[in-house]
C-alpha positions as CSV (number, residue, x, y, z in Angstrom):
1,M,8.1,0.9,26.7
2,E,4.9,0.9,28.7
3,I,3.8,4.3,29.8
4,N,4.2,3.6,33.6
5,I,7.5,1.9,33.3
6,L,8.7,5.0,31.0
7,I,7.6,7.6,33.4
8,D,8.9,5.7,36.7
9,T,12.3,5.1,35.0
10,L,12.6,8.7,33.7
11,H,11.6,10.0,37.3
12,D,14.1,7.8,38.8
13,R,16.9,8.8,36.3
14,L,16.3,12.3,36.9
15,L,16.6,12.0,40.7
16,A,19.8,10.2,40.2
17,Y,21.1,13.0,38.1
18,K,20.0,15.7,40.6
19,K,22.1,14.0,43.2
20,S,25.0,14.4,40.8
21,D,27.8,17.0,40.8
22,L,26.8,17.8,37.0
23,Y,23.5,19.2,38.4
24,Q,25.2,22.2,39.5
25,N,25.7,23.2,35.7
26,K,22.9,25.6,35.0
27,V,22.1,24.7,31.4
28,L,22.0,21.1,32.3
29,R,19.6,21.9,35.3
30,Q,17.4,23.8,32.8
31,D,17.2,20.8,30.6
32,I,16.5,18.5,33.6
33,L,13.8,21.0,34.9
34,S,12.1,21.1,31.4
35,I,12.0,17.4,31.1
36,E,10.3,17.1,34.5
37,I,7.7,19.8,33.5
38,A,6.9,17.7,30.3
39,I,6.7,14.5,32.4
40,C,4.1,16.1,34.7
41,L,2.2,17.6,31.7
42,F,2.2,14.0,30.3
43,E,0.9,12.5,33.3
44,I,-1.8,14.8,33.8
45,A,-3.1,14.4,30.3
46,V,-2.9,10.5,30.5
47,Y,-4.2,10.0,34.0
48,C,-6.4,12.8,34.5
49,N,-7.6,13.1,30.8
50,R,-6.7,16.7,30.7
51,T,-5.7,18.2,27.4
52,I,-2.1,19.7,27.0
53,S,-2.7,23.4,26.1
54,E,-0.8,25.0,23.2
55,G,1.3,27.1,25.2
56,E,2.2,23.8,27.3
57,K,3.3,22.1,24.0
58,Y,6.5,24.2,24.3
59,W,7.9,21.6,26.9
60,F,7.8,18.9,24.3
61,K,10.1,20.6,21.8
62,G,13.5,20.6,23.5
63,G,15.0,17.1,22.3
64,Y,17.7,18.6,20.0
65,Y,19.0,20.9,22.7
66,I,18.7,18.1,25.5
67,A,20.4,15.6,23.3
68,N,23.5,17.9,22.7
69,D,23.7,18.6,26.4
70,L,22.9,15.2,28.1
71,T,25.6,12.9,26.9
72,G,27.5,9.9,28.3
73,K,26.4,8.2,31.4
74,W,23.0,10.6,31.2
75,E,22.2,10.0,27.6
76,D,19.4,7.8,28.3
77,I,17.7,10.6,29.9
78,S,17.6,12.2,26.4
79,K,16.2,9.0,24.8
80,M,13.7,8.5,27.3
81,Y,12.6,12.2,27.0
82,D,12.4,11.6,23.2
83,E,10.1,8.2,23.8
84,L,7.8,10.5,25.9
85,V,7.4,13.2,23.2
86,K,6.9,10.3,20.7
87,T,4.4,8.8,22.8
88,A,2.6,12.0,23.3
89,K,2.3,12.5,19.6
90,E,0.9,8.9,19.1
91,K,-1.6,9.4,21.6
92,K,-2.4,12.9,19.9
93,L,-1.8,14.8,23.1
94,I,0.5,17.2,21.7
């Protein structure tokens, strides 16, 4: 998926999730906020030509936990997060 489309689609899905009742769950809320941080760091790296620091790379390591928490209707968020991480690795951002 093209980077711009991936970012926009992921932002849209996260917004939809935040409007759902499930967003009240604190574990899931933490997952969603972690994904948002990763997206923002990715965007800064790609669009502003800024390096992702060692400490910031932490936000790109939540795939296993996020995949276990986000299932069913929201599973695509986890898959798009994984694609974002894969793209960041391919571009040697992390």
